[in-house]
C-alpha positions as YAML, in Angstrom:
chain: A
units: angstrom
residues:
- id: 1
  name: MET
  ca: [-276.06, -0.56, -41.54]
- id: 2
  name: SER
  ca: [-274.61, -2.34, -44.57]
- id: 3
  name: SER
  ca: [-273.71, -0.18, -47.53]
- id: 4
  name: LEU
  ca: [-276.01, -0.37, -50.51]
- id: 5
  name: CYS
  ca: [-275.08, -0.18, -54.16]
- id: 6
  name: LEU
  ca: [-276.68, -0.49, -57.58]
- id: 7
  name: GLU
  ca: [-276.30, -3.15, -60.22]
- id: 8
  name: TYR
  ca: [-277.74, -3.19, -63.71]
- id: 9
  name: GLY
  ca: [-278.01, -5.46, -66.72]
- id: 10
  name: TYR
  ca: [-279.91, -5.80, -69.96]
- id: 11
  name: THR
  ca: [-280.58, -8.20, -72.81]
- id: 12
  name: SER
  ca: [-281.59, -7.33, -76.37]
- id: 13
  name: LEU
  ca: [-283.21, -9.37, -79.14]
- id: 14
  name: ASN
  ca: [-282.72, -8.23, -82.71]
- id: 15
  name: HIS
  ca: [-285.64, -8.17, -85.12]
- id: 16
  name: VAL
  ca: [-285.48, -11.38, -87.14]
- id: 17
  name: ASP
  ca: [-282.99, -11.15, -90.05]
- id: 18
  name: GLU
  ca: [-281.50, -7.88, -88.73]
- id: 19
  name: GLU
  ca: [-277.83, -7.63, -87.71]
- id: 20
  name: LEU
  ca: [-278.32, -4.45, -85.68]
- id: 21
  name: CYS
  ca: [-280.77, -3.86, -82.85]
- id: 22
  name: GLY
  ca: [-283.09, -0.86, -83.07]
- id: 23
  name: ASP
  ca: [-282.97, -0.50, -79.28]
- id: 24
  name: LYS
  ca: [-280.01, 0.89, -77.36]
- id: 25
  name: VAL
  ca: [-279.11, 0.99, -73.68]
- id: 26
  name: GLU
  ca: [-276.59, 3.57, -72.47]
- id: 27
  name: TYR
  ca: [-275.19, 3.61, -68.92]
- id: 28
  name: CYS
  ca: [-273.17, 6.31, -67.13]
- id: 29
  name: LYS
  ca: [-271.87, 6.62, -63.58]
- id: 30
  name: ASN
  ca: [-271.07, 9.91, -61.87]
- id: 31
  name: GLY
  ca: [-270.16, 9.70, -58.20]
- id: 32
  name: ASP
  ca: [-272.92, 7.91, -56.31]
- id: 33
  name: TYR
  ca: [-275.39, 8.33, -59.18]
- id: 34
  name: ILE
  ca: [-276.03, 6.12, -62.16]
- id: 35
  name: THR
  ca: [-277.95, 7.09, -65.28]
- id: 36
  name: LEU
  ca: [-279.41, 4.42, -67.53]
- id: 37
  name: VAL
  ca: [-281.29, 5.21, -70.74]
- id: 38
  name: LEU
  ca: [-283.19, 2.72, -72.90]
- id: 39
  name: ALA
  ca: [-284.04, 4.20, -76.31]
- id: 40
  name: ASP
  ca: [-286.18, 2.51, -78.97]
- id: 41
  name: GLY
  ca: [-285.70, 3.72, -82.53]
- id: 42
  name: LEU
  ca: [-288.71, 3.62, -84.85]
- id: 43
  name: GLY
  ca: [-288.74, 0.53, -87.04]
- id: 44
  name: SER
  ca: [-285.70, -1.74, -87.14]
- id: 45
  name: GLY
  ca: [-282.29, -2.08, -88.72]
- id: 46
  name: VAL
  ca: [-279.60, 0.52, -89.29]
- id: 47
  name: LYS
  ca: [-281.84, 3.61, -89.17]
- id: 48
  name: ALA
  ca: [-283.49, 2.59, -85.91]
- id: 49
  name: ASN
  ca: [-280.12, 1.71, -84.40]
- id: 50
  name: ILE
  ca: [-278.64, 5.12, -85.27]
- id: 51
  name: LEU
  ca: [-281.62, 7.01, -83.83]
- id: 52
  name: ALA
  ca: [-281.68, 4.94, -80.64]
- id: 53
  name: THR
  ca: [-277.91, 5.29, -80.21]
- id: 54
  name: LEU
  ca: [-278.01, 9.08, -80.62]
- id: 55
  name: THR
  ca: [-280.97, 9.42, -78.25]
- id: 56
  name: SER
  ca: [-279.51, 7.26, -75.49]
- id: 57
  name: LYS
  ca: [-276.02, 8.76, -75.75]
- id: 58
  name: ILE
  ca: [-277.20, 12.39, -75.71]
- id: 59
  name: LEU
  ca: [-279.58, 11.90, -72.79]
- id: 60
  name: CYS
  ca: [-277.18, 9.80, -70.72]
- id: 61
  name: THR
  ca: [-274.31, 12.23, -71.20]
- id: 62
  name: MET
  ca: [-276.36, 15.34, -70.39]
- id: 63
  name: ILE
  ca: [-278.14, 13.95, -67.33]
- id: 64
  name: SER
  ca: [-275.03, 12.31, -65.83]
- id: 65
  name: ASN
  ca: [-273.23, 15.66, -66.12]
- id: 66
  name: GLY
  ca: [-275.84, 17.41, -64.03]
- id: 67
  name: ILE
  ca: [-277.78, 19.26, -66.74]
- id: 68
  name: GLY
  ca: [-281.37, 19.91, -65.69]
- id: 69
  name: MET
  ca: [-283.91, 17.27, -66.62]
- id: 70
  name: GLU
  ca: [-286.22, 19.67, -68.51]
- id: 71
  name: ASP
  ca: [-283.31, 21.09, -70.51]
- id: 72
  name: CYS
  ca: [-282.26, 17.53, -71.43]
- id: 73
  name: LEU
  ca: [-285.77, 16.59, -72.53]
- id: 74
  name: GLU
  ca: [-286.25, 19.76, -74.53]
- id: 75
  name: THR
  ca: [-282.94, 19.19, -76.29]
- id: 76
  name: ILE
  ca: [-283.75, 15.63, -77.31]
- id: 77
  name: LEU
  ca: [-287.41, 16.27, -78.18]
- id: 78
  name: GLN
  ca: [-286.41, 19.17, -80.40]
- id: 79
  name: SER
  ca: [-283.73, 17.02, -82.02]
- id: 80
  name: LEU
  ca: [-285.91, 14.00, -82.77]
- id: 81
  name: PRO
  ca: [-287.80, 14.11, -86.06]
- id: 82
  name: VAL
  ca: [-291.43, 12.98, -86.22]
- id: 83
  name: CYS
  ca: [-292.67, 10.33, -88.64]
- id: 84
  name: LYS
  ca: [-294.95, 12.13, -91.13]
- id: 85
  name: VAL
  ca: [-297.03, 9.00, -91.77]
- id: 86
  name: ARG
  ca: [-297.61, 7.80, -88.22]
- id: 87
  name: GLY
  ca: [-297.19, 11.14, -86.41]
- id: 88
  name: ILE
  ca: [-294.91, 9.69, -83.71]
- id: 89
  name: ALA
  ca: [-291.33, 10.38, -82.68]
- id: 90
  name: TYR
  ca: [-288.54, 8.46, -84.34]
- id: 91
  name: SER
  ca: [-287.25, 7.35, -80.93]
- id: 92
  name: THR
  ca: [-288.89, 6.72, -77.58]
- id: 93
  name: PHE
  ca: [-286.99, 6.44, -74.31]
- id: 94
  name: SER
  ca: [-286.98, 5.60, -70.60]
- id: 95
  name: ILE
  ca: [-284.50, 7.18, -68.18]
- id: 96
  name: ILE
  ca: [-283.39, 6.05, -64.72]
- id: 97
  name: ASN
  ca: [-281.28, 8.44, -62.63]
- id: 98
  name: ILE
  ca: [-280.73, 7.24, -59.05]
- id: 99
  name: ASN
  ca: [-278.02, 7.08, -56.39]
- id: 100
  name: ASN
  ca: [-276.62, 4.14, -54.43]
- id: 101
  name: GLN
  ca: [-279.36, 4.52, -51.82]
- id: 102
  name: GLY
  ca: [-282.07, 4.14, -54.47]
- id: 103
  name: LYS
  ca: [-283.17, 7.80, -54.53]
- id: 104
  name: GLY
  ca: [-283.70, 9.67, -57.78]
- id: 105
  name: TYR
  ca: [-286.20, 9.82, -60.62]
- id: 106
  name: LEU
  ca: [-287.57, 8.09, -63.72]
- id: 107
  name: ILE
  ca: [-288.57, 9.68, -67.00]
- id: 108
  name: GLU
  ca: [-290.73, 7.84, -69.56]
- id: 109
  name: PHE
  ca: [-291.58, 8.85, -73.10]
- id: 110
  name: ASP
  ca: [-293.76, 6.45, -75.12]
- id: 111
  name: ASN
  ca: [-292.04, 3.25, -73.92]
- id: 112
  name: PRO
  ca: [-294.05, 0.62, -71.97]
- id: 113
  name: GLN
  ca: [-294.62, 1.71, -68.40]
- id: 114
  name: VAL
  ca: [-291.75, 0.85, -66.05]
- id: 115
  name: ILE
  ca: [-292.32, -1.97, -63.53]
- id: 116
  name: LEU
  ca: [-291.28, -1.86, -59.86]
- id: 117
  name: TYR
  ca: [-290.52, -5.18, -58.12]
- id: 118
  name: HIS
  ca: [-290.88, -4.57, -54.37]
- id: 119
  name: ASP
  ca: [-291.30, -7.04, -51.48]
- id: 120
  name: GLY
  ca: [-291.62, -9.96, -53.86]
- id: 121
  name: ARG
  ca: [-294.37, -8.45, -56.02]
- id: 122
  name: CYS
  ca: [-294.56, -6.26, -59.11]
- id: 123
  name: GLN
  ca: [-296.35, -2.96, -58.85]
- id: 124
  name: ASP
  ca: [-296.74, 0.40, -60.57]
- id: 125
  name: PHE
  ca: [-294.96, 3.63, -59.77]
- id: 126
  name: VAL
  ca: [-297.04, 6.75, -59.10]
- id: 127
  name: ARG
  ca: [-296.31, 8.87, -62.17]
- id: 128
  name: GLN
  ca: [-296.57, 12.61, -62.75]
- id: 129
  name: LYS
  ca: [-297.74, 13.69, -66.20]
- id: 130
  name: MET
  ca: [-295.77, 16.51, -67.80]
- id: 131
  name: GLU
  ca: [-296.15, 18.41, -71.07]
- id: 132
  name: ILE
  ca: [-292.88, 19.42, -72.73]
- id: 133
  name: LEU
  ca: [-292.91, 20.96, -76.21]
- id: 134
  name: GLY
  ca: [-296.35, 19.48, -76.79]
- id: 135
  name: LYS
  ca: [-295.18, 15.95, -75.89]
- id: 136
  name: THR
  ca: [-296.47, 13.93, -72.93]
- id: 137
  name: VAL
  ca: [-293.69, 12.77, -70.64]
- id: 138
  name: TYR
  ca: [-294.07, 10.98, -67.31]
- id: 139
  name: LYS
  ca: [-291.85, 11.63, -64.30]
- id: 140
  name: THR
  ca: [-291.59, 9.49, -61.16]
- id: 141
  name: ASP
  ca: [-289.75, 10.35, -57.95]
- id: 142
  name: VAL
  ca: [-288.03, 7.19, -56.74]
- id: 143
  name: ASN
  ca: [-287.06, 6.03, -53.25]
- id: 144
  name: LEU
  ca: [-286.12, 2.36, -53.46]
- id: 145
  name: SER
  ca: [-285.40, -0.17, -50.71]
- id: 146
  name: GLU
  ca: [-282.89, -3.01, -50.60]
- id: 147
  name: ASN
  ca: [-283.64, -5.72, -53.23]
- id: 148
  name: ASP
  ca: [-286.08, -3.49, -55.12]
- id: 149
  name: VAL
  ca: [-285.77, -3.86, -58.88]
- id: 150
  name: ILE
  ca: [-286.78, -1.49, -61.67]
- id: 151
  name: VAL
  ca: [-287.59, -3.26, -64.95]
- id: 152
  name: ILE
  ca: [-287.77, -1.20, -68.16]
- id: 153
  name: MET
  ca: [-288.66, -2.51, -71.61]
- id: 154
  name: SER
  ca: [-288.98, -1.52, -75.22]
- id: 155
  name: ASP
  ca: [-292.34, -2.20, -76.87]
- id: 156
  name: GLY
  ca: [-290.99, -5.42, -78.38]
- id: 157
  name: ALA
  ca: [-291.65, -7.02, -74.97]
- id: 158
  name: VAL
  ca: [-295.38, -6.23, -74.94]
- id: 159
  name: HIS
  ca: [-295.62, -7.19, -78.64]
- id: 160
  name: ALA
  ca: [-294.03, -10.60, -77.99]
- id: 161
  name: GLY
  ca: [-295.93, -13.45, -79.61]
- id: 162
  name: ILE
  ca: [-298.50, -11.20, -81.29]
- id: 163
  name: GLY
  ca: [-300.21, -13.12, -84.09]
- id: 164
  name: MET
  ca: [-298.09, -16.17, -83.25]
- id: 165
  name: THR
  ca: [-298.42, -17.65, -79.78]
- id: 166
  name: LEU
  ca: [-300.63, -14.81, -78.47]
- id: 167
  name: ASN
  ca: [-303.39, -12.90, -80.23]
- id: 168
  name: PHE
  ca: [-302.62, -9.49, -78.77]
- id: 169
  name: GLY
  ca: [-299.04, -9.84, -77.55]
- id: 170
  name: TRP
  ca: [-297.70, -10.24, -74.01]
- id: 171
  name: LYS
  ca: [-299.73, -7.81, -71.93]
- id: 172
  name: ARG
  ca: [-297.90, -5.80, -69.31]
- id: 173
  name: GLU
  ca: [-299.93, -7.35, -66.48]
- id: 174
  name: ASP
  ca: [-298.96, -10.80, -67.73]
- id: 175
  name: ILE
  ca: [-295.28, -9.77, -67.75]
- id: 176
  name: MET
  ca: [-295.68, -8.64, -64.14]
- id: 177
  name: ASN
  ca: [-297.26, -11.98, -63.19]
- id: 178
  name: TYR
  ca: [-294.40, -13.80, -64.89]
- id: 179
  name: ILE
  ca: [-291.80, -11.78, -62.97]
- id: 180
  name: ASN
  ca: [-293.65, -12.51, -59.70]
- id: 181
  name: ARG
  ca: [-293.38, -16.25, -60.38]
- id: 182
  name: ALA
  ca: [-289.97, -16.47, -62.00]
- id: 183
  name: ILE
  ca: [-287.54, -14.33, -60.01]
- id: 184
  name: ASN
  ca: [-286.25, -14.34, -56.47]
- id: 185
  name: PRO
  ca: [-284.48, -11.66, -54.38]
- id: 186
  name: ARG
  ca: [-281.06, -13.29, -54.87]
- id: 187
  name: MET
  ca: [-281.08, -12.87, -58.66]
- id: 188
  name: SER
  ca: [-278.88, -10.16, -60.14]
- id: 189
  name: ALA
  ca: [-280.28, -7.43, -62.37]
- id: 190
  name: ARG
  ca: [-278.64, -9.05, -65.41]
- id: 191
  name: CYS
  ca: [-280.19, -12.41, -64.54]
- id: 192
  name: ILE
  ca: [-283.68, -10.86, -64.26]
- id: 193
  name: ALA
  ca: [-283.35, -8.99, -67.56]
- id: 194
  name: SER
  ca: [-282.15, -12.11, -69.35]
- id: 195
  name: LEU
  ca: [-284.98, -14.20, -67.90]
- id: 196
  name: VAL
  ca: [-287.70, -11.82, -69.12]
- id: 197
  name: ALA
  ca: [-286.04, -11.35, -72.53]
- id: 198
  name: GLY
  ca: [-285.76, -15.13, -72.87]
- id: 199
  name: ALA
  ca: [-289.50, -15.48, -72.24]
- id: 200
  name: CYS
  ca: [-290.13, -12.87, -74.96]
- id: 201
  name: ASN
  ca: [-287.95, -14.85, -77.36]
- id: 202
  name: ASP
  ca: [-289.93, -18.02, -76.59]
- id: 203
  name: LEU
  ca: [-293.20, -16.24, -77.34]
- id: 204
  name: TYR
  ca: [-291.70, -15.06, -80.65]
- id: 205
  name: LEU
  ca: [-290.75, -18.72, -81.32]
- id: 206
  name: GLY
  ca: [-287.15, -17.60, -81.67]
- id: 207
  name: LYS
  ca: [-287.96, -15.15, -84.48]
- id: 208
  name: PRO
  ca: [-288.61, -11.73, -82.90]
- id: 209
  name: GLY
  ca: [-290.99, -9.60, -84.95]
- id: 210
  name: ASP
  ca: [-289.70, -6.47, -83.22]
- id: 211
  name: ASP
  ca: [-286.49, -5.37, -81.53]
- id: 212
  name: THR
  ca: [-286.88, -6.27, -77.87]
- id: 213
  name: THR
  ca: [-284.84, -5.02, -74.92]
- id: 214
  name: VAL
  ca: [-285.32, -5.62, -71.21]
- id: 215
  name: ALA
  ca: [-283.14, -3.77, -68.68]
- id: 216
  name: ALA
  ca: [-283.12, -3.98, -64.90]
- id: 217
  name: VAL
  ca: [-281.60, -1.93, -62.09]
- id: 218
  name: ARG
  ca: [-281.42, -3.43, -58.59]
- id: 219
  name: VAL
  ca: [-280.59, -1.99, -55.18]
- id: 220
  name: ARG
  ca: [-278.56, -4.46, -53.12]
- id: 221
  name: LYS
  ca: [-276.07, -4.81, -50.30]
- id: 222
  name: GLU
  ca: [-272.41, -4.59, -51.13]
- id: 223
  name: GLN
  ca: [-270.64, -7.95, -51.27]
- id: 224
  name: LYS
  ca: [-266.86, -7.84, -51.29]
- id: 225
  name: VAL
  ca: [-264.77, -10.70, -52.64]
- id: 226
  name: ARG
  ca: [-260.98, -11.04, -52.48]
- id: 227
  name: ILE
  ca: [-259.30, -13.48, -54.84]
- id: 228
  name: MET
  ca: [-255.68, -14.64, -54.75]
- id: 229
  name: VAL
  ca: [-254.14, -15.91, -57.99]
- id: 230
  name: GLY
  ca: [-250.62, -17.27, -57.62]
- id: 231
  name: PRO
  ca: [-247.87, -16.68, -55.03]
- id: 232
  name: PRO
  ca: [-245.57, -13.62, -55.02]
- id: 233
  name: VAL
  ca: [-242.26, -13.58, -56.87]
- id: 234
  name: GLU
  ca: [-240.20, -13.40, -53.66]
- id: 235
  name: LYS
  ca: [-240.89, -16.40, -51.45]
- id: 236
  name: ASP
  ca: [-239.99, -14.53, -48.27]
- id: 237
  name: LYS
  ca: [-242.96, -12.25, -48.93]
- id: 238
  name: ASP
  ca: [-245.47, -15.11, -48.73]
- id: 239
  name: ASN
  ca: [-246.68, -14.36, -45.19]
- id: 240
  name: TYR
  ca: [-246.99, -10.61, -45.78]
- id: 241
  name: TYR
  ca: [-248.78, -11.16, -49.10]
- id: 242
  name: ILE
  ca: [-251.23, -13.65, -47.60]
- id: 243
  name: SER
  ca: [-251.84, -11.44, -44.56]
- id: 244
  name: GLU
  ca: [-252.81, -8.58, -46.88]
- id: 245
  name: PHE
  ca: [-255.12, -10.92, -48.76]
- id: 246
  name: LEU
  ca: [-256.79, -12.28, -45.62]
- id: 247
  name: LYS
  ca: [-257.18, -9.09, -43.59]
- id: 248
  name: GLY
  ca: [-259.82, -7.46, -45.79]
- id: 249
  name: GLU
  ca: [-263.53, -8.05, -45.30]
- id: 250
  name: GLY
  ca: [-265.58, -10.24, -47.62]
- id: 251
  name: LYS
  ca: [-265.37, -13.71, -49.08]
- id: 252
  name: LYS
  ca: [-261.96, -15.22, -49.85]
- id: 253
  name: ILE
  ca: [-261.05, -17.25, -52.94]
- id: 254
  name: VAL
  ca: [-257.71, -18.91, -53.72]
- id: 255
  name: CYS
  ca: [-256.89, -19.98, -57.29]
- id: 256
  name: GLY
  ca: [-253.96, -22.32, -57.89]
- id: 257
  name: GLY
  ca: [-252.46, -25.37, -56.22]
- id: 258
  name: THR
  ca: [-249.31, -23.65, -54.98]
- id: 259
  name: SER
  ca: [-251.32, -20.69, -53.70]
- id: 260
  name: SER
  ca: [-253.64, -23.04, -51.83]
- id: 261
  name: LEU
  ca: [-250.72, -24.80, -50.15]
- id: 262
  name: ILE
  ca: [-249.06, -21.60, -48.90]
- id: 263
  name: VAL
  ca: [-252.38, -20.16, -47.70]
- id: 264
  name: ALA
  ca: [-253.16, -23.39, -45.83]
- id: 265
  name: LYS
  ca: [-249.68, -23.34, -44.27]
- id: 266
  name: HIS
  ca: [-250.20, -19.73, -43.17]
- id: 267
  name: LEU
  ca: [-253.50, -20.72, -41.55]
- id: 268
  name: ASN
  ca: [-251.94, -23.80, -39.88]
- id: 269
  name: THR
  ca: [-254.22, -26.17, -41.72]
- id: 270
  name: ASP
  ca: [-254.10, -28.28, -44.86]
- id: 271
  name: VAL
  ca: [-255.78, -28.55, -48.24]
- id: 272
  name: LYS
  ca: [-258.34, -31.27, -48.80]
- id: 273
  name: THR
  ca: [-259.03, -31.99, -52.46]
- id: 274
  name: ALA
  ca: [-262.46, -33.05, -53.69]
- id: 275
  name: LEU
  ca: [-262.54, -36.45, -55.34]
- id: 276
  name: ASP
  ca: [-265.35, -35.80, -57.81]
- id: 277
  name: PHE
  ca: [-265.16, -34.21, -61.29]
- id: 278
  name: PRO
  ca: [-268.49, -32.41, -61.93]
- id: 279
  name: ASP
  ca: [-266.96, -31.03, -65.16]
- id: 280
  name: GLU
  ca: [-264.28, -33.11, -66.86]
- id: 281
  name: ASP
  ca: [-262.68, -29.93, -68.28]
- id: 282
  name: VAL
  ca: [-262.20, -28.34, -64.85]
- id: 283
  name: PRO
  ca: [-259.89, -29.77, -62.14]
- id: 284
  name: PRO
  ca: [-261.55, -30.51, -58.79]
- id: 285
  name: ILE
  ca: [-261.86, -27.86, -56.10]
- id: 286
  name: GLY
  ca: [-260.14, -27.92, -52.72]
- id: 287
  name: TYR
  ca: [-261.17, -27.13, -49.17]
- id: 288
  name: ILE
  ca: [-259.19, -24.90, -46.80]
- id: 289
  name: LYS
  ca: [-260.56, -24.00, -43.38]
- id: 290
  name: GLY
  ca: [-261.17, -20.24, -43.33]
- id: 291
  name: ILE
  ca: [-261.31, -19.91, -47.14]
- id: 292
  name: ASP
  ca: [-264.63, -19.77, -48.99]
- id: 293
  name: LEU
  ca: [-263.39, -21.40, -52.20]
- id: 294
  name: ALA
  ca: [-260.13, -22.95, -53.40]
- id: 295
  name: THR
  ca: [-259.67, -23.94, -57.04]
- id: 296
  name: GLU
  ca: [-257.00, -24.95, -59.52]
- id: 297
  name: GLY
  ca: [-255.40, -22.05, -61.38]
- id: 298
  name: VAL
  ca: [-255.05, -21.43, -65.11]
- id: 299
  name: LEU
  ca: [-257.36, -24.16, -66.47]
- id: 300
  name: THR
  ca: [-260.17, -23.09, -64.14]
- id: 301
  name: LEU
  ca: [-259.65, -19.40, -64.95]
- id: 302
  name: ARG
  ca: [-259.73, -20.20, -68.66]
- id: 303
  name: LYS
  ca: [-263.13, -21.88, -68.26]
- id: 304
  name: LEU
  ca: [-264.26, -18.97, -66.07]
- id: 305
  name: LEU
  ca: [-263.35, -16.54, -68.87]
- id: 306
  name: TYR
  ca: [-265.48, -18.58, -71.30]
- id: 307
  name: LEU
  ca: [-268.46, -18.35, -68.92]
- id: 308
  name: CYS
  ca: [-267.73, -14.64, -68.47]
- id: 309
  name: GLU
  ca: [-267.87, -13.89, -72.20]
- id: 310
  name: LYS
  ca: [-271.30, -15.52, -72.40]
- id: 311
  name: TYR
  ca: [-272.50, -13.75, -69.27]
- id: 312
  name: ILE
  ca: [-271.66, -10.24, -70.46]
- id: 313
  name: SER
  ca: [-273.11, -10.76, -73.94]
- id: 314
  name: ASN
  ca: [-276.23, -8.60, -74.21]
- id: 315
  name: SER
  ca: [-277.74, -11.00, -76.74]
- id: 316
  name: ASP
  ca: [-276.97, -14.31, -75.00]
- id: 317
  name: LEU
  ca: [-280.09, -15.89, -73.52]
- id: 318
  name: SER
  ca: [-278.46, -18.70, -71.54]
- id: 319
  name: PRO
  ca: [-279.24, -18.66, -67.78]
- id: 320
  name: LYS
  ca: [-277.26, -16.09, -65.79]
- id: 321
  name: TYR
  ca: [-277.05, -18.27, -62.69]
- id: 322
  name: PHE
  ca: [-274.60, -21.07, -62.02]
- id: 323
  name: ASP
  ca: [-275.58, -24.13, -60.02]
- id: 324
  name: GLY
  ca: [-272.67, -26.39, -61.00]
- id: 325
  name: ASN
  ca: [-270.25, -27.68, -58.36]
- id: 326
  name: ASP
  ca: [-267.10, -27.42, -60.47]
- id: 327
  name: GLY
  ca: [-264.57, -24.71, -59.68]
- id: 328
  name: ALA
  ca: [-265.37, -22.50, -62.67]
- id: 329
  name: SER
  ca: [-269.13, -22.50, -61.99]
- id: 330
  name: ARG
  ca: [-268.58, -21.79, -58.29]
- id: 331
  name: LEU
  ca: [-266.25, -18.92, -59.20]
- id: 332
  name: ALA
  ca: [-268.72, -17.57, -61.75]
- id: 333
  name: ASP
  ca: [-271.55, -17.53, -59.21]
- id: 334
  name: MET
  ca: [-269.45, -15.74, -56.59]
- id: 335
  name: LEU
  ca: [-267.91, -13.18, -58.96]
- id: 336
  name: PHE
  ca: [-270.71, -12.53, -61.46]
- id: 337
  name: GLU
  ca: [-273.84, -12.91, -59.33]
- id: 338
  name: GLU
  ca: [-272.82, -12.35, -55.70]
- id: 339
  name: ALA
  ca: [-269.93, -9.87, -55.76]
- id: 340
  name: THR
  ca: [-270.18, -6.11, -56.13]
- id: 341
  name: HIS
  ca: [-266.56, -5.28, -55.18]
- id: 342
  name: ILE
  ca: [-263.71, -7.57, -56.26]
- id: 343
  name: THR
  ca: [-260.04, -7.31, -55.28]
- id: 344
  name: PHE
  ca: [-257.44, -9.44, -57.09]
- id: 345
  name: PHE
  ca: [-254.09, -10.34, -55.51]
- id: 346
  name: VAL
  ca: [-251.98, -11.58, -58.41]
- id: 347
  name: GLY
  ca: [-248.63, -13.21, -57.68]
- id: 348
  name: GLN
  ca: [-246.20, -13.29, -60.57]
- id: 349
  name: SER
  ca: [-244.05, -16.19, -59.41]
- id: 350
  name: ILE
  ca: [-243.14, -18.78, -62.05]
- id: 351
  name: ASN
  ca: [-244.68, -22.14, -61.21]
- id: 352
  name: ALA
  ca: [-242.14, -24.95, -61.49]
- id: 353
  name: ALA
  ca: [-244.97, -27.44, -62.08]
- id: 354
  name: HIS
  ca: [-245.73, -25.69, -65.40]
- id: 355
  name: GLN
  ca: [-242.26, -26.26, -66.86]
- id: 356
  name: GLY
  ca: [-242.65, -27.85, -70.29]
- id: 357
  name: LEU
  ca: [-246.38, -27.06, -70.45]
- id: 358
  name: PRO
  ca: [-248.04, -24.37, -72.62]
- id: 359
  name: ILE
  ca: [-248.81, -22.40, -69.44]
- id: 360
  name: ASP
  ca: [-246.79, -19.43, -68.25]
- id: 361
  name: THR
  ca: [-247.08, -16.33, -66.08]
- id: 362
  name: THR
  ca: [-247.98, -14.19, -69.09]
- id: 363
  name: MET
  ca: [-251.03, -16.37, -69.76]
- id: 364
  name: LYS
  ca: [-252.16, -16.06, -66.15]
- id: 365
  name: LEU
  ca: [-251.75, -12.29, -66.17]
- id: 366
  name: LYS
  ca: [-253.64, -11.99, -69.45]
- id: 367
  name: LEU
  ca: [-256.51, -14.07, -68.07]
- id: 368
  name: VAL
  ca: [-256.73, -11.85, -64.96]
- id: 369
  name: GLU
  ca: [-256.54, -8.68, -67.06]
- id: 370
  name: THR
  ca: [-259.35, -9.80, -69.38]
- id: 371
  name: LEU
  ca: [-261.49, -11.03, -66.49]
- id: 372
  name: SER
  ca: [-261.07, -7.77, -64.59]
- id: 373
  name: GLU
  ca: [-262.11, -5.73, -67.65]
- id: 374
  name: ASN
  ca: [-265.17, -7.92, -68.17]
- id: 375
  name: LEU
  ca: [-266.10, -7.59, -64.51]
- id: 376
  name: LYS
  ca: [-265.88, -3.81, -64.80]
- id: 377
  name: ASN
  ca: [-268.18, -4.02, -67.83]
- id: 378
  name: MET
  ca: [-270.68, -5.80, -65.59]
- id: 379
  name: GLY
  ca: [-270.63, -2.76, -63.30]
- id: 380
  name: LYS
  ca: [-268.38, -4.35, -60.65]
- id: 381
  name: TYR
  ca: [-265.83, -2.34, -58.68]
- id: 382
  name: VAL
  ca: [-262.52, -4.05, -59.44]
- id: 383
  name: GLU
  ca: [-259.03, -3.55, -57.99]
- id: 384
  name: VAL
  ca: [-255.98, -5.56, -59.12]
- id: 385
  name: ASN
  ca: [-252.82, -5.81, -56.99]
- id: 386
  name: TYR
  ca: [-249.65, -7.36, -58.41]
- id: 387
  name: ASP
  ca: [-246.71, -8.80, -56.49]
...
């Protein structure tokens, strides 16, 4: 049985003319469990942002540290003030607390009802109504299967387009129908969240009338990827270094012309270079029998870092999938969308071909360091080995 793991992602739209979002997503990991909290502060702007930030941070920290759910809810409900005019709490929230096998619970307080995507269709969870300190809270026991997705939203999603493109906003059942049509089991949680948030933005005609956040958590199989960037400093270590790179399970990627040549030599084959340039800014890819992807080095990694910065932005609405055939797009798809566990093998040898060019080992190491940090921020498990 393949190991399962969790991935998450979210996208937020700020209320038009506001620099800060009144919604906040906080994520914590403790052992096999993850805790994700989406809090929605009343109104918009600085005040809403502060309230949502406090709510999400307090709940996430307490729950991830094993404090009982009812104690956590009592603490936050006692802490939150109530609007005297509207008689509602200054912050609403949704909580997901589940392990790598998809078992755990959901808590919902005044946010739109959570959506379960299971077997290619959206459906409702069976919820248990609870009364805590006079407030109605809903709890759901969760037991997810592979490729199940939980989608949580702030009320900006169901208000999308109200009085503009839609008379009464984007009804929850219509959001579920959209998800049924638009997503497929291969999409990452971040891709799904971005897709739904993008549809909300379209309904708002690019001017959201409310802070809008969509978050998703997905149960999926682990996918390991090993990536070699540059040969080792000592040439006599080439075979050992490559053997270590090749012996692990998962897909194999080689970045750099010199690296590709020594890997091909080790495998008793050669490198065949593609003749087309799908992206004029990215050198063509290569083909090595037994290797899943071979690309040029620093220039491709630099473009990959650009794609990475856009991908991890929680406000960027560009598609989170990559269908280009250039090396950077192929790398982005394998590392951002497919991979859950990534191991870098970084050789620190000085490339003679770079003499006289504004490219050096320090630049390569900095690119790998920044990429690895960004990948960790995506929720990936990242290991970096230097030689």
